[in-house]
All heavy atoms as TSV, in Angstrom:
chain	resi	resn	atom	element	x	y	z
A	1	MET	N	N	1.526	-5.348	-9.967
A	1	MET	CA	C	2.703	-5.200	-9.142
A	1	MET	C	C	2.221	-5.238	-7.673
A	1	MET	O	O	1.226	-4.634	-7.343
A	1	MET	CB	C	3.408	-3.895	-9.431
A	1	MET	CG	C	4.507	-3.540	-8.490
A	1	MET	SD	S	5.316	-1.974	-8.815
A	1	MET	CE	C	6.226	-2.367	-10.286
A	2	THR	N	N	2.991	-5.917	-6.828
A	2	THR	CA	C	2.615	-5.991	-5.440
A	2	THR	C	C	3.035	-4.690	-4.737
A	2	THR	O	O	3.857	-3.932	-5.274
A	2	THR	CB	C	3.296	-7.151	-4.734
A	2	THR	OG1	O	4.710	-6.947	-4.703
A	2	THR	CG2	C	2.965	-8.492	-5.391
A	3	LEU	N	N	2.463	-4.468	-3.624
A	3	LEU	CA	C	2.799	-3.259	-2.823
A	3	LEU	C	C	4.280	-3.346	-2.423
A	3	LEU	O	O	4.983	-2.322	-2.424
A	3	LEU	CB	C	1.896	-3.162	-1.596
A	3	LEU	CG	C	2.095	-1.971	-0.693
A	3	LEU	CD1	C	1.949	-0.666	-1.476
A	3	LEU	CD2	C	1.067	-1.988	0.455
A	4	LYS	N	N	4.736	-4.517	-2.075
A	4	LYS	CA	C	6.162	-4.685	-1.692
A	4	LYS	C	C	7.076	-4.292	-2.855
A	4	LYS	O	O	8.074	-3.583	-2.654
A	4	LYS	CB	C	6.417	-6.177	-1.332
A	4	LYS	CG	C	7.834	-6.445	-0.870
A	4	LYS	CD	C	7.978	-7.927	-0.478
A	4	LYS	CE	C	9.370	-8.212	-0.001
A	4	LYS	NZ	N	9.484	-9.594	0.490
A	5	GLU	N	N	6.735	-4.717	-4.048
A	5	GLU	CA	C	7.549	-4.379	-5.250
A	5	GLU	C	C	7.492	-2.863	-5.511
A	5	GLU	O	O	8.525	-2.266	-5.842
A	5	GLU	CB	C	7.039	-5.110	-6.477
A	5	GLU	CG	C	7.271	-6.609	-6.408
A	5	GLU	CD	C	6.481	-7.368	-7.478
A	5	GLU	OE1	O	5.505	-6.866	-8.009
A	5	GLU	OE2	O	6.866	-8.509	-7.756
A	6	PHE	N	N	6.333	-2.263	-5.369
A	6	PHE	CA	C	6.177	-0.836	-5.568
A	6	PHE	C	C	7.055	-0.045	-4.606
A	6	PHE	O	O	7.797	0.874	-5.024
A	6	PHE	CB	C	4.719	-0.416	-5.437
A	6	PHE	CG	C	4.532	1.095	-5.601
A	6	PHE	CD1	C	4.360	1.643	-6.850
A	6	PHE	CD2	C	4.542	1.914	-4.496
A	6	PHE	CE1	C	4.225	2.983	-7.015
A	6	PHE	CE2	C	4.363	3.283	-4.615
A	6	PHE	CZ	C	4.187	3.833	-5.881
A	7	ILE	N	N	7.015	-0.393	-3.364
A	7	ILE	CA	C	7.809	0.287	-2.342
A	7	ILE	C	C	9.291	0.139	-2.616
A	7	ILE	O	O	10.064	1.105	-2.546
A	7	ILE	CB	C	7.403	-0.157	-0.939
A	7	ILE	CG1	C	6.016	0.380	-0.598
A	7	ILE	CG2	C	8.422	0.278	0.104
A	7	ILE	CD1	C	5.421	-0.146	0.701
A	8	LYS	N	N	9.695	-1.087	-2.984
A	8	LYS	CA	C	11.112	-1.335	-3.253
A	8	LYS	C	C	11.575	-0.590	-4.518
A	8	LYS	O	O	12.621	0.025	-4.508
A	8	LYS	CB	C	11.354	-2.836	-3.427
A	8	LYS	CG	C	12.800	-3.211	-3.625
A	8	LYS	CD	C	13.017	-4.700	-3.670
A	8	LYS	CE	C	14.474	-5.008	-3.836
A	8	LYS	NZ	N	14.717	-6.485	-3.829
A	9	GLU	N	N	10.801	-0.650	-5.590
A	9	GLU	CA	C	11.189	0.020	-6.838
A	9	GLU	C	C	11.253	1.541	-6.725
A	9	GLU	O	O	12.002	2.177	-7.453
A	9	GLU	CB	C	10.256	-0.372	-7.960
A	9	GLU	CG	C	10.498	-1.754	-8.517
A	9	GLU	CD	C	9.692	-2.046	-9.765
A	9	GLU	OE1	O	9.178	-1.112	-10.420
A	9	GLU	OE2	O	9.616	-3.234	-10.085
A	10	ASN	N	N	10.478	2.080	-5.800
A	10	ASN	CA	C	10.470	3.538	-5.620
A	10	ASN	C	C	11.389	3.974	-4.433
A	10	ASN	O	O	11.340	5.137	-4.070
A	10	ASN	CB	C	9.043	4.049	-5.397
A	10	ASN	CG	C	8.280	3.983	-6.687
A	10	ASN	OD1	O	8.390	4.831	-7.518
A	10	ASN	ND2	N	7.481	2.935	-6.841
A	11	ASN	N	N	12.209	3.031	-3.971
A	11	ASN	CA	C	13.155	3.296	-2.899
A	11	ASN	C	C	12.522	4.005	-1.710
A	11	ASN	O	O	13.048	4.983	-1.202
A	11	ASN	CB	C	14.339	4.108	-3.414
A	11	ASN	CG	C	15.132	3.358	-4.464
A	11	ASN	OD1	O	15.384	2.167	-4.296
A	11	ASN	ND2	N	15.495	4.041	-5.526
A	12	LEU	N	N	11.377	3.450	-1.254
A	12	LEU	CA	C	10.663	4.028	-0.143
A	12	LEU	C	C	10.778	3.138	1.074
A	12	LEU	O	O	10.910	1.907	0.903
A	12	LEU	CB	C	9.165	4.197	-0.478
A	12	LEU	CG	C	8.803	5.087	-1.626
A	12	LEU	CD1	C	7.322	4.956	-1.974
A	12	LEU	CD2	C	9.120	6.544	-1.261
A	13	THR	N	N	10.708	3.710	2.236
A	13	THR	CA	C	10.531	2.929	3.436
A	13	THR	C	C	9.028	2.832	3.678
A	13	THR	O	O	8.253	3.590	3.060
A	13	THR	CB	C	11.221	3.572	4.650
A	13	THR	OG1	O	10.534	4.796	4.928
A	13	THR	CG2	C	12.691	3.788	4.398
A	14	GLN	N	N	8.635	1.970	4.580
A	14	GLN	CA	C	7.243	1.880	4.901
A	14	GLN	C	C	6.746	3.187	5.489
A	14	GLN	O	O	5.641	3.629	5.152
A	14	GLN	CB	C	6.971	0.744	5.892
A	14	GLN	CG	C	7.230	-0.632	5.288
A	14	GLN	CD	C	7.035	-1.755	6.272
A	14	GLN	OE1	O	6.495	-1.568	7.357
A	14	GLN	NE2	N	7.502	-2.923	5.926
A	15	TYR	N	N	7.574	3.834	6.277
A	15	TYR	CA	C	7.197	5.114	6.877
A	15	TYR	C	C	7.037	6.185	5.831
A	15	TYR	O	O	6.135	7.030	5.921
A	15	TYR	CB	C	8.185	5.535	7.952
A	15	TYR	CG	C	8.142	4.654	9.183
A	15	TYR	CD1	C	9.166	3.734	9.428
A	15	TYR	CD2	C	7.073	4.730	10.045
A	15	TYR	CE1	C	9.098	2.934	10.544
A	15	TYR	CE2	C	7.016	3.903	11.209
A	15	TYR	CZ	C	8.039	3.001	11.418
A	15	TYR	OH	O	7.950	2.185	12.530
A	16	GLN	N	N	7.915	6.218	4.824
A	16	GLN	CA	C	7.776	7.191	3.730
A	16	GLN	C	C	6.488	6.968	2.941
A	16	GLN	O	O	5.818	7.912	2.582
A	16	GLN	CB	C	9.016	7.103	2.812
A	16	GLN	CG	C	10.270	7.629	3.437
A	16	GLN	CD	C	11.496	7.327	2.588
A	16	GLN	OE1	O	11.587	6.285	1.924
A	16	GLN	NE2	N	12.462	8.243	2.603
A	17	PHE	N	N	6.177	5.698	2.691
A	17	PHE	CA	C	4.908	5.407	2.008
A	17	PHE	C	C	3.709	5.884	2.811
A	17	PHE	O	O	2.787	6.446	2.281
A	17	PHE	CB	C	4.797	3.914	1.663
A	17	PHE	CG	C	3.581	3.561	0.890
A	17	PHE	CD1	C	3.513	3.837	-0.456
A	17	PHE	CD2	C	2.471	3.011	1.496
A	17	PHE	CE1	C	2.377	3.518	-1.205
A	17	PHE	CE2	C	1.327	2.705	0.787
A	17	PHE	CZ	C	1.279	2.951	-0.575
A	18	ILE	N	N	3.761	5.651	4.116
A	18	ILE	CA	C	2.668	6.084	4.975
A	18	ILE	C	C	2.529	7.596	4.922
A	18	ILE	O	O	1.402	8.117	4.856
A	18	ILE	CB	C	2.913	5.596	6.421
A	18	ILE	CG1	C	2.741	4.076	6.519
A	18	ILE	CG2	C	1.973	6.314	7.420
A	18	ILE	CD1	C	3.207	3.462	7.804
A	19	GLU	N	N	3.642	8.315	4.903
A	19	GLU	CA	C	3.620	9.806	4.818
A	19	GLU	C	C	3.026	10.265	3.482
A	19	GLU	O	O	2.278	11.213	3.431
A	19	GLU	CB	C	5.009	10.374	5.024
A	19	GLU	CG	C	5.441	10.396	6.463
A	19	GLU	CD	C	4.471	11.198	7.356
A	19	GLU	OE1	O	4.127	12.301	7.006
A	19	GLU	OE2	O	4.078	10.677	8.423
A	20	ILE	N	N	3.384	9.594	2.402
A	20	ILE	CA	C	2.864	9.951	1.087
A	20	ILE	C	C	1.349	9.752	1.083
A	20	ILE	O	O	0.603	10.605	0.572
A	20	ILE	CB	C	3.533	9.099	-0.029
A	20	ILE	CG1	C	4.986	9.511	-0.186
A	20	ILE	CG2	C	2.791	9.263	-1.343
A	20	ILE	CD1	C	5.813	8.568	-1.043
A	21	VAL	N	N	0.879	8.639	1.611
A	21	VAL	CA	C	-0.559	8.384	1.693
A	21	VAL	C	C	-1.247	9.481	2.499
A	21	VAL	O	O	-2.259	10.026	2.100
A	21	VAL	CB	C	-0.838	7.005	2.330
A	21	VAL	CG1	C	-2.308	6.832	2.658
A	21	VAL	CG2	C	-0.384	5.886	1.352
A	22	LYS	N	N	-0.649	9.833	3.624
A	22	LYS	CA	C	-1.215	10.853	4.507
A	22	LYS	C	C	-1.295	12.215	3.807
A	22	LYS	O	O	-2.312	12.926	3.879
A	22	LYS	CB	C	-0.413	10.956	5.769
A	22	LYS	CG	C	-1.053	11.860	6.841
A	22	LYS	CD	C	-0.279	11.812	8.146
A	22	LYS	CE	C	-0.948	12.685	9.167
A	22	LYS	NZ	N	-0.226	12.635	10.446
A	23	GLU	N	N	-0.230	12.594	3.094
A	23	GLU	CA	C	-0.212	13.885	2.373
A	23	GLU	C	C	-1.245	13.915	1.260
A	23	GLU	O	O	-1.882	14.941	1.046
A	23	GLU	CB	C	1.183	14.099	1.768
A	23	GLU	CG	C	2.266	14.437	2.759
A	23	GLU	CD	C	3.632	14.492	2.135
A	23	GLU	OE1	O	3.721	14.519	0.876
A	23	GLU	OE2	O	4.611	14.527	2.902
A	24	LYS	N	N	-1.393	12.800	0.507
A	24	LYS	CA	C	-2.281	12.807	-0.638
A	24	LYS	C	C	-3.734	12.577	-0.292
A	24	LYS	O	O	-4.614	13.035	-1.008
A	24	LYS	CB	C	-1.816	11.736	-1.639
A	24	LYS	CG	C	-0.510	12.082	-2.343
A	24	LYS	CD	C	-0.196	11.106	-3.417
A	24	LYS	CE	C	1.075	11.542	-4.144
A	24	LYS	NZ	N	1.374	10.669	-5.288
A	25	THR	N	N	-3.985	11.835	0.805
A	25	THR	CA	C	-5.374	11.453	1.079
A	25	THR	C	C	-5.871	11.864	2.457
A	25	THR	O	O	-7.065	11.844	2.720
A	25	THR	CB	C	-5.538	9.932	0.965
A	25	THR	OG1	O	-4.829	9.290	2.003
A	25	THR	CG2	C	-5.091	9.412	-0.402
A	26	GLY	N	N	-4.946	12.141	3.369
A	26	GLY	CA	C	-5.314	12.397	4.745
A	26	GLY	C	C	-5.535	11.156	5.561
A	26	GLY	O	O	-5.826	11.176	6.755
A	27	HIS	N	N	-5.456	9.994	4.925
A	27	HIS	CA	C	-5.628	8.693	5.601
A	27	HIS	C	C	-4.307	8.243	6.213
A	27	HIS	O	O	-3.244	8.450	5.599
A	27	HIS	CB	C	-6.138	7.651	4.622
A	27	HIS	CG	C	-6.483	6.336	5.238
A	27	HIS	ND1	N	-7.661	6.109	5.890
A	27	HIS	CD2	C	-5.755	5.192	5.335
A	27	HIS	CE1	C	-7.667	4.870	6.349
A	27	HIS	NE2	N	-6.548	4.302	6.037
A	28	THR	N	N	-4.366	7.602	7.366
A	28	THR	CA	C	-3.145	7.122	8.009
A	28	THR	C	C	-3.230	5.625	8.150
A	28	THR	O	O	-4.201	5.087	8.676
A	28	THR	CB	C	-2.976	7.737	9.406
A	28	THR	OG1	O	-2.957	9.182	9.247
A	28	THR	CG2	C	-1.681	7.311	10.050
A	29	PHE	N	N	-2.186	4.954	7.678
A	29	PHE	CA	C	-1.991	3.530	7.918
A	29	PHE	C	C	-1.105	3.367	9.099
A	29	PHE	O	O	-0.163	4.151	9.288
A	29	PHE	CB	C	-1.299	2.836	6.721
A	29	PHE	CG	C	-2.127	2.695	5.491
A	29	PHE	CD1	C	-1.765	3.356	4.345
A	29	PHE	CD2	C	-3.245	1.924	5.457
A	29	PHE	CE1	C	-2.533	3.223	3.188
A	29	PHE	CE2	C	-4.014	1.764	4.337
A	29	PHE	CZ	C	-3.634	2.438	3.189
A	30	SER	N	N	-1.313	2.332	9.918
A	30	SER	CA	C	-0.302	2.021	10.945
A	30	SER	C	C	0.817	1.301	10.238
A	30	SER	O	O	0.624	0.609	9.197
A	30	SER	CB	C	-0.906	1.162	12.009
A	30	SER	OG	O	-1.193	-0.138	11.538
A	31	GLN	N	N	2.011	1.387	10.791
A	31	GLN	CA	C	3.153	0.693	10.174
A	31	GLN	C	C	2.957	-0.799	10.236
A	31	GLN	O	O	3.233	-1.518	9.292
A	31	GLN	CB	C	4.468	1.118	10.868
A	31	GLN	CG	C	5.725	0.574	10.215
A	31	GLN	CD	C	6.076	-0.833	10.626
A	31	GLN	OE1	O	5.830	-1.217	11.772
A	31	GLN	NE2	N	6.597	-1.601	9.703
A	32	GLY	N	N	2.414	-1.276	11.336
A	32	GLY	CA	C	2.157	-2.737	11.478
A	32	GLY	C	C	1.144	-3.241	10.484
A	32	GLY	O	O	1.301	-4.303	9.911
A	33	GLY	N	N	0.091	-2.442	10.297
A	33	GLY	CA	C	-0.942	-2.832	9.296
A	33	GLY	C	C	-0.377	-2.863	7.895
A	33	GLY	O	O	-0.618	-3.799	7.116
A	34	LEU	N	N	0.406	-1.840	7.548
A	34	LEU	CA	C	1.024	-1.774	6.220
A	34	LEU	C	C	1.965	-2.962	6.047
A	34	LEU	O	O	1.970	-3.573	4.973
A	34	LEU	CB	C	1.792	-0.445	6.049
A	34	LEU	CG	C	2.443	-0.271	4.697
A	34	LEU	CD1	C	1.397	-0.205	3.584
A	34	LEU	CD2	C	3.313	0.980	4.690
A	35	ALA	N	N	2.739	-3.278	7.057
A	35	ALA	CA	C	3.665	-4.411	6.987
A	35	ALA	C	C	2.922	-5.706	6.678
A	35	ALA	O	O	3.343	-6.526	5.888
A	35	ALA	CB	C	4.462	-4.544	8.274
A	36	LYS	N	N	1.738	-5.877	7.308
A	36	LYS	CA	C	0.946	-7.081	7.070
A	36	LYS	C	C	0.402	-7.104	5.627
A	36	LYS	O	O	0.309	-8.188	5.041
A	36	LYS	CB	C	-0.176	-7.185	8.096
A	36	LYS	CG	C	0.332	-7.542	9.458
A	36	LYS	CD	C	-0.788	-7.633	10.486
A	36	LYS	CE	C	-0.219	-7.961	11.840
A	36	LYS	NZ	N	-1.237	-8.084	12.874
A	37	TYR	N	N	0.064	-5.951	5.095
A	37	TYR	CA	C	-0.364	-5.919	3.657
A	37	TYR	C	C	0.816	-6.302	2.763
A	37	TYR	O	O	0.644	-7.053	1.812
A	37	TYR	CB	C	-0.772	-4.494	3.267
A	37	TYR	CG	C	-1.974	-3.911	4.008
A	37	TYR	CD1	C	-2.122	-2.546	4.071
A	37	TYR	CD2	C	-2.918	-4.718	4.625
A	37	TYR	CE1	C	-3.232	-1.961	4.739
A	37	TYR	CE2	C	-3.998	-4.155	5.298
A	37	TYR	CZ	C	-4.132	-2.785	5.354
A	37	TYR	OH	O	-5.220	-2.217	6.012
A	38	ILE	N	N	1.981	-5.844	3.097
A	38	ILE	CA	C	3.177	-6.093	2.289
A	38	ILE	C	C	3.550	-7.554	2.291
A	38	ILE	O	O	3.872	-8.122	1.202
A	38	ILE	CB	C	4.357	-5.228	2.762
A	38	ILE	CG1	C	4.075	-3.752	2.441
A	38	ILE	CG2	C	5.660	-5.698	2.139
A	38	ILE	CD1	C	5.061	-2.793	3.053
A	39	ILE	N	N	3.509	-8.219	3.405
A	39	ILE	CA	C	3.906	-9.634	3.451
A	39	ILE	C	C	2.751	-10.597	3.140
A	39	ILE	O	O	2.945	-11.808	3.081
A	39	ILE	CB	C	4.538	-10.001	4.807
A	39	ILE	CG1	C	3.560	-9.831	5.976
A	39	ILE	CG2	C	5.803	-9.197	5.045
A	39	ILE	CD1	C	4.070	-10.333	7.311
A	40	GLY	N	N	1.556	-10.041	2.934
A	40	GLY	CA	C	0.418	-10.884	2.547
A	40	GLY	C	C	-0.286	-11.539	3.710
A	40	GLY	O	O	-1.073	-12.439	3.507
A	41	GLN	N	N	-0.021	-11.073	4.898
A	41	GLN	CA	C	-0.641	-11.638	6.076
A	41	GLN	C	C	-2.066	-11.113	6.285
A	41	GLN	O	O	-2.894	-11.720	6.923
A	41	GLN	CB	C	0.196	-11.351	7.313
A	41	GLN	CG	C	-0.208	-12.124	8.513
A	41	GLN	CD	C	0.750	-11.887	9.678
A	41	GLN	OE1	O	1.383	-10.842	9.785
A	41	GLN	NE2	N	0.858	-12.861	10.564
A	42	ARG	N	N	-2.319	-9.943	5.657
A	42	ARG	CA	C	-3.634	-9.335	5.779
A	42	ARG	C	C	-4.001	-8.662	4.434
A	42	ARG	O	O	-3.089	-8.156	3.731
A	42	ARG	CB	C	-3.543	-8.284	6.888
A	42	ARG	CG	C	-4.836	-7.729	7.345
A	42	ARG	CD	C	-4.632	-7.021	8.675
A	42	ARG	NE	N	-5.152	-5.664	8.537
A	42	ARG	CZ	C	-4.988	-4.714	9.393
A	42	ARG	NH1	N	-4.249	-4.903	10.454
A	42	ARG	NH2	N	-5.503	-3.532	9.228
A	43	ILE	N	N	-5.269	-8.632	4.078
A	43	ILE	CA	C	-5.701	-8.004	2.854
A	43	ILE	C	C	-6.430	-6.702	3.238
A	43	ILE	O	O	-7.305	-6.739	4.114
A	43	ILE	CB	C	-6.631	-8.907	2.040
A	43	ILE	CG1	C	-5.826	-10.158	1.597
A	43	ILE	CG2	C	-7.232	-8.209	0.848
A	43	ILE	CD1	C	-6.658	-11.220	0.910
A	44	PRO	N	N	-6.039	-5.591	2.597
A	44	PRO	CA	C	-6.702	-4.328	2.946
A	44	PRO	C	C	-8.199	-4.346	2.649
A	44	PRO	O	O	-8.669	-5.036	1.737
A	44	PRO	CB	C	-6.029	-3.304	2.025
A	44	PRO	CG	C	-4.834	-4.003	1.479
A	44	PRO	CD	C	-5.065	-5.447	1.552
A	45	ARG	N	N	-8.943	-3.563	3.438
A	45	ARG	CA	C	-10.362	-3.381	3.154
A	45	ARG	C	C	-10.508	-2.574	1.906
A	45	ARG	O	O	-9.543	-1.972	1.396
A	45	ARG	CB	C	-11.003	-2.652	4.333
A	45	ARG	CG	C	-11.058	-3.480	5.589
A	45	ARG	CD	C	-11.854	-2.753	6.677
A	45	ARG	NE	N	-11.896	-3.509	7.864
A	45	ARG	CZ	C	-11.357	-3.129	9.018
A	45	ARG	NH1	N	-10.729	-2.000	9.119
A	45	ARG	NH2	N	-11.432	-3.926	10.066
A	46	LYS	N	N	-11.720	-2.506	1.378
A	46	LYS	CA	C	-11.967	-1.822	0.115
A	46	LYS	C	C	-11.487	-0.383	0.158
A	46	LYS	O	O	-10.816	0.076	-0.782
A	46	LYS	CB	C	-13.469	-1.852	-0.185
A	46	LYS	CG	C	-13.809	-1.204	-1.514
A	46	LYS	CD	C	-15.283	-1.270	-1.812
A	46	LYS	CE	C	-15.557	-0.556	-3.134
A	46	LYS	NZ	N	-16.989	-0.565	-3.455
A	47	LYS	N	N	-11.735	0.349	1.234
A	47	LYS	CA	C	-11.303	1.753	1.333
A	47	LYS	C	C	-9.794	1.840	1.251
A	47	LYS	O	O	-9.247	2.678	0.519
A	47	LYS	CB	C	-11.811	2.352	2.649
A	47	LYS	CG	C	-11.351	3.781	2.842
A	47	LYS	CD	C	-11.857	4.312	4.183
A	47	LYS	CE	C	-11.356	5.744	4.378
A	47	LYS	NZ	N	-11.785	6.302	5.664
A	48	GLU	N	N	-9.081	1.020	1.987
A	48	GLU	CA	C	-7.613	1.042	1.967
A	48	GLU	C	C	-7.085	0.628	0.606
A	48	GLU	O	O	-6.114	1.185	0.105
A	48	GLU	CB	C	-7.041	0.177	3.066
A	48	GLU	CG	C	-7.114	0.786	4.438
A	48	GLU	CD	C	-8.465	0.742	5.106
A	48	GLU	OE1	O	-9.312	-0.112	4.687
A	48	GLU	OE2	O	-8.742	1.532	6.036
A	49	MET	N	N	-7.726	-0.377	-0.030
A	49	MET	CA	C	-7.277	-0.786	-1.353
A	49	MET	C	C	-7.411	0.358	-2.371
A	49	MET	O	O	-6.530	0.586	-3.179
A	49	MET	CB	C	-8.113	-1.982	-1.849
A	49	MET	CG	C	-7.660	-3.274	-1.327
A	49	MET	SD	S	-8.547	-4.586	-2.241
A	49	MET	CE	C	-8.087	-5.963	-1.261
A	50	ASN	N	N	-8.528	1.089	-2.281
A	50	ASN	CA	C	-8.725	2.223	-3.164
A	50	ASN	C	C	-7.700	3.312	-2.934
A	50	ASN	O	O	-7.200	3.928	-3.912
A	50	ASN	CB	C	-10.139	2.793	-3.050
A	50	ASN	CG	C	-11.168	1.872	-3.655
A	50	ASN	OD1	O	-10.883	1.094	-4.593
A	50	ASN	ND2	N	-12.372	1.920	-3.171
A	51	ILE	N	N	-7.345	3.506	-1.700
A	51	ILE	CA	C	-6.320	4.525	-1.361
A	51	ILE	C	C	-4.967	4.103	-1.943
A	51	ILE	O	O	-4.290	4.892	-2.572
A	51	ILE	CB	C	-6.246	4.745	0.175
A	51	ILE	CG1	C	-7.491	5.467	0.639
A	51	ILE	CG2	C	-4.962	5.487	0.554
A	51	ILE	CD1	C	-7.654	5.512	2.168
A	52	ILE	N	N	-4.607	2.855	-1.758
A	52	ILE	CA	C	-3.333	2.354	-2.276
A	52	ILE	C	C	-3.341	2.457	-3.796
A	52	ILE	O	O	-2.357	2.890	-4.426
A	52	ILE	CB	C	-3.061	0.909	-1.810
A	52	ILE	CG1	C	-2.813	0.909	-0.287
A	52	ILE	CG2	C	-1.914	0.278	-2.557
A	52	ILE	CD1	C	-2.807	-0.476	0.354
A	53	TYR	N	N	-4.439	2.085	-4.446
A	53	TYR	CA	C	-4.563	2.190	-5.890
A	53	TYR	C	C	-4.374	3.611	-6.346
A	53	TYR	O	O	-3.618	3.871	-7.293
A	53	TYR	CB	C	-5.953	1.629	-6.297
A	53	TYR	CG	C	-6.187	1.667	-7.778
A	53	TYR	CD1	C	-5.668	0.671	-8.624
A	53	TYR	CD2	C	-6.914	2.675	-8.369
A	53	TYR	CE1	C	-5.866	0.699	-9.978
A	53	TYR	CE2	C	-7.129	2.708	-9.760
A	53	TYR	CZ	C	-6.628	1.710	-10.530
A	53	TYR	OH	O	-6.844	1.731	-11.889
A	54	ASP	N	N	-5.004	4.555	-5.702
A	54	ASP	CA	C	-4.927	5.942	-6.086
A	54	ASP	C	C	-3.517	6.534	-5.860
A	54	ASP	O	O	-2.986	7.189	-6.749
A	54	ASP	CB	C	-5.942	6.824	-5.319
A	54	ASP	CG	C	-7.373	6.511	-5.755
A	54	ASP	OD1	O	-7.585	5.979	-6.841
A	54	ASP	OD2	O	-8.274	6.874	-4.975
A	55	VAL	N	N	-2.929	6.228	-4.717
A	55	VAL	CA	C	-1.611	6.770	-4.368
A	55	VAL	C	C	-0.528	6.188	-5.307
A	55	VAL	O	O	0.406	6.889	-5.691
A	55	VAL	CB	C	-1.268	6.487	-2.884
A	55	VAL	CG1	C	0.177	6.784	-2.575
A	55	VAL	CG2	C	-2.175	7.327	-1.996
A	56	THR	N	N	-0.678	4.950	-5.719
A	56	THR	CA	C	0.315	4.329	-6.609
A	56	THR	C	C	-0.065	4.586	-8.079
A	56	THR	O	O	0.583	4.017	-8.963
A	56	THR	CB	C	0.419	2.816	-6.365
A	56	THR	OG1	O	-0.845	2.190	-6.607
A	56	THR	CG2	C	0.866	2.514	-4.942
A	57	GLN	N	N	-1.058	5.364	-8.314
A	57	GLN	CA	C	-1.519	5.720	-9.675
A	57	GLN	C	C	-1.890	4.449	-10.488
A	57	GLN	O	O	-1.564	4.345	-11.658
A	57	GLN	CB	C	-0.504	6.553	-10.395
A	57	GLN	CG	C	-0.264	7.880	-9.676
A	57	GLN	CD	C	0.813	8.725	-10.331
A	57	GLN	OE1	O	1.715	8.206	-11.012
A	57	GLN	NE2	N	0.711	10.023	-10.115
A	58	GLY	N	N	-2.496	3.490	-9.804
A	58	GLY	CA	C	-3.005	2.294	-10.469
A	58	GLY	C	C	-1.978	1.206	-10.635
A	58	GLY	O	O	-2.294	0.146	-11.172
A	59	VAL	N	N	-0.744	1.453	-10.204
A	59	VAL	CA	C	0.292	0.424	-10.372
A	59	VAL	C	C	0.013	-0.773	-9.467
A	59	VAL	O	O	0.198	-1.927	-9.878
A	59	VAL	CB	C	1.689	1.013	-10.050
A	59	VAL	CG1	C	2.759	-0.038	-10.097
A	59	VAL	CG2	C	1.991	2.148	-11.061
A	60	VAL	N	N	-0.446	-0.534	-8.282
A	60	VAL	CA	C	-0.851	-1.583	-7.349
A	60	VAL	C	C	-2.373	-1.636	-7.358
A	60	VAL	O	O	-3.028	-0.703	-6.883
A	60	VAL	CB	C	-0.310	-1.350	-5.921
A	60	VAL	CG1	C	-0.750	-2.492	-5.009
A	60	VAL	CG2	C	1.215	-1.261	-5.939
A	61	SER	N	N	-2.906	-2.721	-7.876
A	61	SER	CA	C	-4.391	-2.809	-7.975
A	61	SER	C	C	-4.929	-3.787	-6.918
A	61	SER	O	O	-4.130	-4.584	-6.351
A	61	SER	CB	C	-4.761	-3.307	-9.351
A	61	SER	OG	O	-4.462	-4.667	-9.514
A	62	PRO	N	N	-6.214	-3.715	-6.652
A	62	PRO	CA	C	-6.777	-4.660	-5.653
A	62	PRO	C	C	-6.469	-6.114	-5.977
A	62	PRO	O	O	-6.228	-6.906	-5.072
A	62	PRO	CB	C	-8.282	-4.366	-5.716
A	62	PRO	CG	C	-8.328	-2.910	-6.083
A	62	PRO	CD	C	-7.169	-2.723	-7.074
A	63	ASN	N	N	-6.468	-6.479	-7.240
A	63	ASN	CA	C	-6.182	-7.874	-7.613
A	63	ASN	C	C	-4.779	-8.329	-7.191
A	63	ASN	O	O	-4.582	-9.514	-6.974
A	63	ASN	CB	C	-6.327	-8.071	-9.094
A	63	ASN	CG	C	-7.762	-8.053	-9.567
A	63	ASN	OD1	O	-8.684	-8.302	-8.770
A	63	ASN	ND2	N	-7.999	-7.705	-10.815
A	64	ASP	N	N	-3.845	-7.381	-7.078
A	64	ASP	CA	C	-2.492	-7.734	-6.663
A	64	ASP	C	C	-2.408	-8.291	-5.253
A	64	ASP	O	O	-1.424	-8.947	-4.897
A	64	ASP	CB	C	-1.570	-6.525	-6.847
A	64	ASP	CG	C	-1.436	-6.051	-8.257
A	64	ASP	OD1	O	-1.451	-6.918	-9.181
A	64	ASP	OD2	O	-1.315	-4.837	-8.487
A	65	PHE	N	N	-3.411	-8.049	-4.457
A	65	PHE	CA	C	-3.405	-8.564	-3.084
A	65	PHE	C	C	-3.917	-10.032	-3.038
A	65	PHE	O	O	-3.802	-10.645	-2.017
A	65	PHE	CB	C	-4.265	-7.695	-2.178
A	65	PHE	CG	C	-3.645	-6.368	-1.883
A	65	PHE	CD1	C	-3.994	-5.235	-2.628
A	65	PHE	CD2	C	-2.659	-6.243	-0.937
A	65	PHE	CE1	C	-3.416	-4.015	-2.380
A	65	PHE	CE2	C	-2.064	-5.010	-0.689
A	65	PHE	CZ	C	-2.438	-3.902	-1.386
A	66	TYR	N	N	-4.450	-10.505	-4.156
A	66	TYR	CA	C	-4.988	-11.868	-4.159
A	66	TYR	C	C	-4.117	-12.863	-4.931
A	66	TYR	O	O	-4.449	-14.010	-5.098
A	66	TYR	CB	C	-6.387	-11.862	-4.756
A	66	TYR	CG	C	-7.383	-11.123	-3.875
A	66	TYR	CD1	C	-7.702	-9.790	-4.140
A	66	TYR	CD2	C	-7.943	-11.742	-2.768
A	66	TYR	CE1	C	-8.589	-9.119	-3.326
A	66	TYR	CE2	C	-8.797	-11.068	-1.929
A	66	TYR	CZ	C	-9.129	-9.739	-2.219
A	66	TYR	OH	O	-10.014	-9.065	-1.412
A	67	ILE	N	N	-2.957	-12.396	-5.401
A	67	ILE	CA	C	-2.038	-13.260	-6.079
A	67	ILE	C	C	-1.295	-14.061	-5.035
A	67	ILE	O	O	-0.737	-13.547	-4.092
A	67	ILE	CB	C	-1.004	-12.451	-6.953
A	67	ILE	CG1	C	-1.763	-11.681	-7.994
A	67	ILE	CG2	C	0.031	-13.366	-7.560
A	67	ILE	CD1	C	-0.915	-10.681	-8.786
A	68	SER	N	N	-1.268	-15.394	-5.240
A	68	SER	CA	C	-0.607	-16.240	-4.247
A	68	SER	C	C	0.826	-16.521	-4.604
A	68	SER	O	O	1.358	-16.291	-5.576
A	68	SER	CB	C	-1.356	-17.513	-4.073
A	68	SER	OG	O	-1.618	-18.179	-5.322
């Protein structure tokens, strides 16, 4: 599942997702950076991919960022 699909299916805004990440991991994404991950303009680094994987409980995997 893509990050965009995950956010949509869980009725989250980008800001809400950022807050969830911050609460669970202490890591902060910028809204602009997250938006680029969502639209596929940028691929997260390994650390950010692992954070997204953990926060989404494995629903969004690193491979999902490479699907064209």
